[in-house]
C-alpha positions in Angstrom: 13.3 16.5 9.8 12.0 12.9 9.6 12.9 10.8 6.4 10.1 10.6 3.9 10.2 6.8 3.8 10.6 5.0 7.2 9.4 2.7 9.8 6.4 3.6 11.8 7.0 4.6 15.5 3.9 4.9 17.7 5.3 8.1 19.4 4.7 10.0 16.1 1.0 9.3 16.3 0.8 11.6 19.4 2.7 14.4 17.7 0.8 17.6 17.0 1.0 17.0 13.3 -0.5 13.6 13.2 -3.0 14.1 16.0 -4.6 16.9 14.0 -5.1 14.6 11.0 -6.3 11.8 13.2 -8.9 14.1 14.7 -10.3 14.8 11.3 -10.3 11.0 10.5 -12.1 10.2 13.9 -14.8 12.7 13.1 -15.3 11.1 9.7 -15.3 7.7 11.4 -18.1 9.0 13.6 -20.0 10.7 10.8 -20.2 7.5 8.7 -20.7 5.1 11.5 -17.7 3.0 10.6 -16.5 0.0 12.5 -15.0 0.7 16.0 -11.8 -1.3 16.6 -11.2 -0.4 20.2 -11.3 -4.0 21.5 -8.8 -5.4 18.9 -6.6 -2.4 19.5 -6.3 -3.0 23.2 -5.2 -6.6 22.3 -2.6 -5.7 19.8 -1.3 -2.3 20.7 0.2 -1.7 24.2 0.0 2.1 23.6 -3.7 2.1 22.4 -4.9 3.1 26.0 -3.3 6.6 25.2 -5.9 7.2 22.5 -8.8 9.0 24.1 -10.7 10.0 20.9 -13.6 7.6 20.1 -14.6 5.7 17.9 -11.3 4.3 17.2 -10.3 2.8 13.7 -7.5 0.2 13.5 -4.6 1.6 15.6 -1.8 0.9 13.0 -3.7 3.2 10.7 -3.4 6.1 13.2 0.2 6.3 11.9 -0.4 5.1 8.4 -3.2 7.4 7.4 -1.6 10.6 8.7 1.8 9.5 7.2 0.0 9.2 3.7 -1.9 12.4 4.0 1.2 14.5 5.2 3.6 13.1 2.6 1.1 13.4 -0.3 0.7 17.2 -0.2 -2.6 17.1 -1.5 -4.4 20.0 -3.4 -8.0 20.3 -4.4 -8.5 19.0 -7.8 -5.8 16.4 -7.8 -6.7 13.0 -9.2 -6.1 10.3 -6.5 -6.5 6.5 -6.5 -7.1 4.6 -3.2 -6.1 0.9 -4.1 -7.8 -1.6 -1.7 -9.8 1.2 -0.3 -12.0 -0.8 2.0 -14.3 0.8 4.5 -12.1 3.4 6.3 -12.3 7.1 7.1 -9.1 7.5 5.0 -11.1 7.6 1.7 -13.6 10.1 3.1 -10.7 12.5 4.0 -9.3 12.1 0.5 -12.7 13.1 -0.9 -12.6 16.2 1.3 -8.9 17.1 0.4 -9.3 16.8 -3.4 -13.1 16.5 -4.1 -15.1 13.4 -4.3 -15.3 13.4 -8.1 -11.5 13.3 -8.1 -11.1 10.1 -6.0 -11.3 6.6 -7.4 -11.5 3.5 -5.2 -10.5 0.1 -6.1 -11.3 -2.9 -4.1 -12.5 -6.5 -5.3 -14.0 -7.2 -1.8 -17.2 -5.1 -2.6 -20.1 -5.5 -0.2 -23.2 -4.5 -1.9 -25.6 -5.6 1.0 -24.8 -4.1 4.5 -26.3 -7.4 6.0 -23.7 -9.5 4.2 -20.1 -9.8 5.3 -17.3 -9.6 2.6 -14.3 -12.0 2.9 -13.1 -9.5 5.6 -14.5 -6.7 7.7 -12.4 -4.4 5.9 -14.3 -4.8 2.6 -15.7 -1.7 0.7 -19.3 -1.3 1.4 -21.6 0.1 -1.4 -23.5 2.2 1.2 -20.3 3.9 2.2 -19.1 4.4 -1.4 -22.2 5.9 -2.4 -22.3 8.2 0.5 -19.0 9.6 -0.4 -19.8 10.1 -4.0 -16.5 8.8 -5.3 -15.7 6.8 -8.4 -15.4 3.1 -7.6 -14.2 -0.1 -9.4 -14.4 -3.7 -8.2 -10.9 -4.3 -9.5 -8.0 -6.1 -8.1 -4.7 -4.5 -8.2 -3.3 -6.5 -11.1 -5.7 -4.8 -13.6 -7.4 -1.4 -12.8 -9.8 0.4 -14.9 -7.7 3.6 -15.7 -5.7 5.0 -18.7 -1.9 5.2 -18.4 -0.8 8.3 -16.5 -4.0 9.2 -14.9 -3.6 9.9 -11.2 -1.4 12.5 -9.4 -1.4 10.4 -6.3 -1.9 6.7 -5.9 -2.3 5.3 -2.3 -2.1 1.6 -1.3 -2.5 1.6 2.5 -1.8 -1.7 4.4 -2.7 -4.0 1.5 0.6 -5.6 0.3 0.9 -7.8 3.4 -2.4 -9.6 2.4 -1.1 -10.6 -1.0 0.4 -14.1 -0.7 1.5 -14.8 -4.3 4.6 -12.9 -5.3 3.7 -12.5 -9.0 0.4 -10.8 -8.0 2.3 -8.3 -5.7 4.8 -7.5 -8.5 2.1 -7.1 -11.1 -0.1 -5.0 -8.7 2.8 -2.7 -8.0 3.6 -2.3 -11.7 0.0 -1.6 -12.4 0.0 1.3 -9.8 3.1 2.7 -11.4 1.2 2.6 -14.8 -1.7 4.6 -13.7 0.4 7.3 -11.9 1.2 10.3 -13.8 4.8 11.2 -14.6 5.8 13.7 -11.6 3.1 12.1 -9.4 3.8 10.0 -6.2 2.8 6.5 -5.1 2.3 6.2 -1.3 2.6 2.7 0.1 2.4 1.4 3.6 2.8 -2.3 4.5 3.7 -4.8 7.3 7.2 -6.1 7.6 8.4 -8.5 10.2 11.6 -9.8 12.0 10.5 -13.5 12.3 8.1 -14.2 9.5 8.0 -13.8 5.6 6.1 -10.7 4.7 7.2 -7.7 2.6 10.7 -7.1 1.3 11.1 -3.3 1.3 13.8 -3.3 -1.5 11.7 -5.7 -3.7 8.6 -3.6 -3.4 10.5 -0.5 -4.6 12.1 -2.6 -7.3 8.6 -4.0 -8.5 7.1 -0.5 -9.2 10.0 0.8 -11.3 9.7 4.0 -9.5 12.3 5.9 -7.4 12.2 7.1 -3.7 10.9 10.7 -3.2 13.0 12.5 -0.7 15.1 10.6 1.9 14.7 7.0 3.1 15.7 5.5 6.3 16.0 1.7 6.7 16.9 1.7 10.4 14.6 -0.7 12.3 12.9 0.8 15.3 13.9 -0.5 18.8 10.4 -1.5 19.8 8.0 -3.7 17.7 4.8 -1.9 16.5 2.2 -4.6 16.6 1.8 -7.8 18.8 -0.8 -10.4 17.5 -2.7 -12.7 19.8 -0.3 -15.6 18.9 2.6 -13.6 20.1 4.1 -12.9 16.6 5.0 -9.1 15.9 5.1 -6.9 12.9 6.2 -3.5 12.0 5.0 -1.0 9.5 7.0 0.7 6.6 6.0 3.7 4.7 7.3 4.5 1.1 7.0 7.6 -0.9 8.0 6.9 -4.7 7.8 9.1 -7.6 7.5 8.7 -11.3 10.2 10.7 -12.9 9.0 13.4 -15.3 11.9 14.0 -17.7 13.5 12.5 -20.9 16.9 10.8 -20.9 19.2 9.7 -23.7 18.5 6.1 -24.7 22.0 5.7 -26.2 25.5 7.5 -25.8 25.2 9.7 -28.8 21.8 11.0 -27.6 20.1 10.1 -30.9 17.0 9.1 -29.3 15.3 9.7 -25.8 12.8 7.8 -23.7 10.8 8.8 -20.6 12.8 8.4 -17.4 10.1 6.4 -15.8 10.7 3.7 -18.5 14.4 3.4 -17.8 14.1 1.0 -14.9 11.9 -1.5 -16.9 14.3 -1.4 -19.8 17.2 -1.9 -17.6 15.6 -4.8 -15.8 14.6 -6.4 -19.0 18.4 -7.1 -19.6 19.6 -7.7 -16.1 17.0 -10.3 -15.4 18.9 -12.6 -17.6 21.6 -12.8 -15.1 19.2 -13.0 -12.1 17.6 -15.8 -10.4 13.9 -15.9 -11.4 11.2 -15.5 -8.9 9.8 -19.0 -10.0 13.2 -20.4 -9.0 13.1 -18.7 -5.6 9.7 -20.1 -5.0 10.8 -23.6 -6.1 13.8 -23.4 -3.6 11.5 -22.4 -0.8 9.1 -25.4 -1.5 12.1 -27.8 -1.6 12.7 -26.9 2.2 9.0 -27.8 3.1 7.8 -31.3 3.8 7.8 -33.5 0.6 9.6 -30.7 -1.0 10.7 -32.6 -4.1 7.2 -33.9 -4.7 5.8 -30.4 -4.3 8.1 -29.0 -6.9 7.4 -31.9 -9.4 3.7 -31.4 -9.1 3.7 -27.5 -9.3 6.0 -27.8 -12.3 3.6 -30.1 -14.0 0.7 -27.7 -13.2 2.6 -24.6 -14.3 2.5 -23.2 -10.8 5.8 -21.5 -11.1 
């Protein structure tokens, strides 16, 4: 049995389990006439020529989407959120699995006119959102329109690598944990890299305050997953986290109790006094860049740390 949280391996895409889910996704890709990524797939994925079904969506998602669907164990009627939903068949499959009225998409890159591009070709198009009949908010991840403990499942697929500012990523992950029900699962996939700063797997777990669901495997795969045109490579990691659904003693005598999902935040509040702040880490990184001291001085004056 594979670990629940693990690195992506392209061989898994061609397994019977994943191929079945991808077949559904490709049918939805065709039904909604979504963008075909065959050309870019051929330039970035040496294994893309093994994919025979058309039209293709971005090849990395052929691991990420089935991984998320399989691990989420969806049931009709579950409330689910798709954070940074964009314009992919994944949201359509969620609507089929749980009911469109139970799906909420969030994406600040909202394209209301099909003749106008958003800041990326992955933006959420109004025509597609309307066709699916899901709930949608033009919200960024740091503040999402939802009450605490709203969703049974929260998905954030291949979004975190696009967040350059660490405090936004931190707040976004905390916000995803906030809107998740106790007992619910947060499913994350994101890029990591050997030779460039992207995501820190452990840090992303810590930012949520949640706990891994099932097993977790940190072994790096032998072969790289994606190669970009400039020669750089990235891998993909998937994490399944859960919001604990029980009470624990807040003190030794057991005179008061707190929800278990608040324990990590409470603990970190005190332990952070002994840790290096993220602001200090960012300043230290700036010091190594050209004119480092001047950068730190100016950013400190402007409260950029």
